DRENKOL-261766 format. One record per residue: residue number from 1; residue in three letters; chain; x, y, z of N, C-alpha, C in turn. Coordinates in steps of 0.02 Angstrom, whole numbers, plus 50000, padded with zeros to 5 digits. Example, Ala and Ser with C-alpha at 12.3 -4.5 7.8 and 13.67 -1.06 7.14 Angstrom:
<recs>
+------+------+-------+-------+-------+-------+-------+-------+-------+-------+-------+-------+
: resi : resn : chain :   n.u :   n.v :   n.w :  ca.u :  ca.v :  ca.w :   c.u :   c.v :   c.w :
+------+------+-------+-------+-------+-------+-------+-------+-------+-------+-------+-------+
:    1 :  ala :     A : 50660 : 49716 : 50390 : 50615 : 49775 : 50390 : 50660 : 49835 : 50390 :
:    2 :  ser :     A : 50642 : 49888 : 50354 : 50684 : 49947 : 50357 : 50645 : 50002 : 50394 :
+------+------+-------+-------+-------+-------+-------+-------+-------+-------+-------+-------+
</recs>
This chain:
<recs>
+------+------+-------+-------+-------+-------+-------+-------+-------+-------+-------+-------+
: resi : resn : chain :   n.u :   n.v :   n.w :  ca.u :  ca.v :  ca.w :   c.u :   c.v :   c.w :
+------+------+-------+-------+-------+-------+-------+-------+-------+-------+-------+-------+
:    1 :  unk :     A : 58111 : 56246 : 59946 : 58083 : 56224 : 59872 : 58003 : 56227 : 59904 :
:    2 :  unk :     A : 57975 : 56269 : 59835 : 57896 : 56286 : 59824 : 57855 : 56206 : 59859 :
:    3 :  unk :     A : 57790 : 56208 : 59870 : 57736 : 56163 : 59867 : 57762 : 56148 : 59839 :
:    4 :  unk :     A : 57738 : 56185 : 59762 : 57728 : 56158 : 59711 : 57781 : 56107 : 59671 :
:    5 :  unk :     A : 57859 : 56123 : 59675 : 57898 : 56078 : 59662 : 57899 : 56012 : 59704 :
:    6 :  unk :     A : 57904 : 56015 : 59781 : 57870 : 55973 : 59801 : 57848 : 55908 : 59775 :
:    7 :  unk :     A : 57779 : 55936 : 59754 : 57723 : 55892 : 59747 : 57751 : 55852 : 59670 :
:    8 :  unk :     A : 57756 : 55886 : 59629 : 57807 : 55889 : 59587 : 57851 : 55818 : 59576 :
:    9 :  unk :     A : 57883 : 55841 : 59608 : 57943 : 55777 : 59634 : 57913 : 55729 : 59673 :
:   10 :  unk :     A : 57853 : 55732 : 59718 : 57823 : 55660 : 59736 : 57797 : 55652 : 59687 :
:   11 :  unk :     A : 57764 : 55656 : 59670 : 57717 : 55626 : 59593 : 57752 : 55581 : 59550 :
:   12 :  unk :     A : 57841 : 55612 : 59526 : 57890 : 55569 : 59499 : 57906 : 55524 : 59550 :
:   13 :  unk :     A : 57937 : 55531 : 59586 : 57936 : 55465 : 59611 : 57862 : 55387 : 59649 :
:   14 :  unk :     A : 57834 : 55445 : 59634 : 57769 : 55383 : 59649 : 57764 : 55347 : 59588 :
:   15 :  unk :     A : 57782 : 55380 : 59525 : 57772 : 55365 : 59429 : 57846 : 55305 : 59435 :
:   16 :  unk :     A : 57887 : 55319 : 59483 : 57926 : 55277 : 59436 : 57918 : 55219 : 59477 :
:   17 :  unk :     A : 57903 : 55226 : 59545 : 57894 : 55154 : 59597 : 57855 : 55119 : 59583 :
:   18 :  unk :     A : 57804 : 55147 : 59532 : 57745 : 55102 : 59507 : 57775 : 55071 : 59444 :
:   19 :  unk :     A : 57855 : 55109 : 59420 : 57885 : 55070 : 59340 : 57901 : 55012 : 59370 :
:   20 :  unk :     A : 57951 : 54992 : 59421 : 57984 : 54950 : 59459 : 57944 : 54904 : 59496 :
:   21 :  unk :     A : 57884 : 54918 : 59523 : 57826 : 54893 : 59562 : 57813 : 54828 : 59517 :
:   22 :  unk :     A : 57782 : 54861 : 59462 : 57767 : 54831 : 59377 : 57833 : 54753 : 59326 :
:   23 :  unk :     A : 57903 : 54793 : 59343 : 57950 : 54766 : 59331 : 57974 : 54786 : 59243 :
:   24 :  unk :     A : 57950 : 54863 : 59272 : 57970 : 54877 : 59198 : 58036 : 54930 : 59203 :
:   25 :  unk :     A : 58070 : 54935 : 59248 : 58116 : 54991 : 59267 : 58190 : 54984 : 59204 :
:   26 :  unk :     A : 58184 : 54910 : 59173 : 58240 : 54877 : 59135 : 58205 : 54878 : 59069 :
:   27 :  unk :     A : 58160 : 54891 : 59038 : 58140 : 54886 : 58953 : 58135 : 54967 : 58924 :
:   28 :  unk :     A : 58169 : 54953 : 58867 : 58146 : 55006 : 58824 : 58109 : 55068 : 58842 :
:   29 :  unk :     A : 58145 : 55116 : 58851 : 58106 : 55184 : 58856 : 58047 : 55205 : 58807 :
:   30 :  unk :     A : 58065 : 55200 : 58742 : 58009 : 55191 : 58687 : 57956 : 55140 : 58680 :
:   31 :  unk :     A : 57977 : 55078 : 58710 : 57916 : 55011 : 58727 : 57891 : 55047 : 58785 :
:   32 :  unk :     A : 57914 : 55047 : 58843 : 57869 : 55089 : 58900 : 57829 : 55148 : 58899 :
:   33 :  unk :     A : 57859 : 55200 : 58841 : 57786 : 55263 : 58808 : 57763 : 55214 : 58790 :
:   34 :  unk :     A : 57756 : 55185 : 58759 : 57726 : 55151 : 58716 : 57654 : 55134 : 58729 :
:   35 :  unk :     A : 57680 : 55049 : 58787 : 57641 : 55038 : 58825 : 57572 : 55103 : 58845 :
:   36 :  unk :     A : 57614 : 55130 : 58870 : 57566 : 55188 : 58937 : 57529 : 55250 : 58876 :
:   37 :  unk :     A : 57569 : 55249 : 58825 : 57501 : 55284 : 58758 : 57480 : 55254 : 58743 :
:   38 :  unk :     A : 57454 : 55163 : 58735 : 57437 : 55130 : 58701 : 57365 : 55128 : 58761 :
:   39 :  unk :     A : 57400 : 55115 : 58829 : 57340 : 55121 : 58902 : 57312 : 55171 : 58903 :
:   40 :  unk :     A : 57321 : 55236 : 58888 : 57333 : 55304 : 58886 : 57250 : 55328 : 58843 :
:   41 :  unk :     A : 57266 : 55287 : 58772 : 57218 : 55283 : 58718 : 57147 : 55244 : 58737 :
:   42 :  unk :     A : 57157 : 55210 : 58783 : 57107 : 55140 : 58802 : 57081 : 55180 : 58843 :
:   43 :  unk :     A : 57090 : 55203 : 58880 : 57038 : 55248 : 58945 : 56973 : 55233 : 58940 :
:   44 :  unk :     A : 56934 : 55249 : 58883 : 56858 : 55236 : 58876 : 56814 : 55185 : 58871 :
:   45 :  unk :     A : 56870 : 55115 : 58849 : 56832 : 55047 : 58844 : 56832 : 55039 : 58909 :
:   46 :  unk :     A : 56791 : 55059 : 58967 : 56761 : 54987 : 59013 : 56801 : 54942 : 59019 :
:   47 :  unk :     A : 56805 : 54892 : 58981 : 56850 : 54803 : 58974 : 56893 : 54806 : 59003 :
:   48 :  unk :     A : 56912 : 54872 : 58962 : 56998 : 54856 : 58960 : 57027 : 54892 : 59037 :
:   49 :  unk :     A : 56980 : 54934 : 59036 : 56978 : 54987 : 59108 : 56989 : 54936 : 59171 :
:   50 :  unk :     A : 56943 : 54903 : 59169 : 56909 : 54865 : 59234 : 56968 : 54814 : 59252 :
:   51 :  unk :     A : 56970 : 54789 : 59167 : 57023 : 54714 : 59194 : 57101 : 54741 : 59224 :
:   52 :  unk :     A : 57120 : 54773 : 59181 : 57198 : 54823 : 59218 : 57190 : 54845 : 59304 :
:   53 :  unk :     A : 57148 : 54882 : 59301 : 57119 : 54890 : 59372 : 57140 : 54856 : 59410 :
:   54 :  unk :     A : 57092 : 54793 : 59379 : 57084 : 54735 : 59435 : 57142 : 54710 : 59448 :
:   55 :  unk :     A : 57192 : 54696 : 59381 : 57276 : 54677 : 59402 : 57311 : 54727 : 59437 :
:   56 :  unk :     A : 57301 : 54764 : 59458 : 57323 : 54822 : 59491 : 57313 : 54825 : 59557 :
:   57 :  unk :     A : 57269 : 54831 : 59595 : 57215 : 54814 : 59627 : 57239 : 54726 : 59682 :
:   58 :  unk :     A : 57245 : 54710 : 59630 : 57268 : 54659 : 59658 : 57342 : 54642 : 59668 :
:   59 :  unk :     A : 57357 : 54667 : 59601 : 57460 : 54677 : 59654 : 57469 : 54730 : 59689 :
:   60 :  unk :     A : 57434 : 54783 : 59731 : 57455 : 54806 : 59771 : 57428 : 54774 : 59822 :
:   61 :  unk :     A : 57368 : 54728 : 59834 : 57324 : 54699 : 59877 : 57392 : 54656 : 59939 :
:   62 :  unk :     A : 57430 : 54619 : 59868 : 57514 : 54574 : 59868 : 57549 : 54608 : 59921 :
:   63 :  unk :     A : 57598 : 54657 : 59879 : 57611 : 54708 : 59909 : 57614 : 54791 : 59894 :
:   64 :  unk :     A : 57567 : 54802 : 59968 : 57574 : 54884 : 59924 : 57604 : 54919 : 59910 :
:   65 :  unk :     A : 57628 : 54991 : 59887 : 57672 : 55016 : 59852 : 57701 : 55039 : 59909 :
:   66 :  unk :     A : 57781 : 55040 : 59929 : 57837 : 55088 : 59985 : 57843 : 55137 : 59953 :
:   67 :  unk :     A : 57839 : 55188 : 59996 : 57821 : 55267 : 59991 : 57888 : 55298 : 60067 :
:   68 :  unk :     A : 57910 : 55252 : 60101 : 57919 : 55284 : 60161 : 57978 : 55333 : 60153 :
:   69 :  unk :     A : 57986 : 55404 : 60187 : 58039 : 55436 : 60169 : 58023 : 55494 : 60108 :
:   70 :  unk :     A : 57957 : 55460 : 60092 : 57943 : 55514 : 60021 : 57906 : 55569 : 60075 :
:   71 :  unk :     A : 57912 : 55610 : 60052 : 57882 : 55696 : 60069 : 57825 : 55724 : 60017 :
+------+------+-------+-------+-------+-------+-------+-------+-------+-------+-------+-------+
</recs>
């Protein structure tokens, strides 16, 4: 497997793990994409960005994202 394909596969696994960690693995995929698109459209809103980043950082402090065995 090429290095680029390995990096791409690892990124997809990491993003999937984030979806699971957020408790969104069972939601409708259209809803999930809508949530991500909404967040993407607000990246320039500093208050929104910092509020969500703080929530995410706190979640990682409680339980880091486990990526054992992923190369």
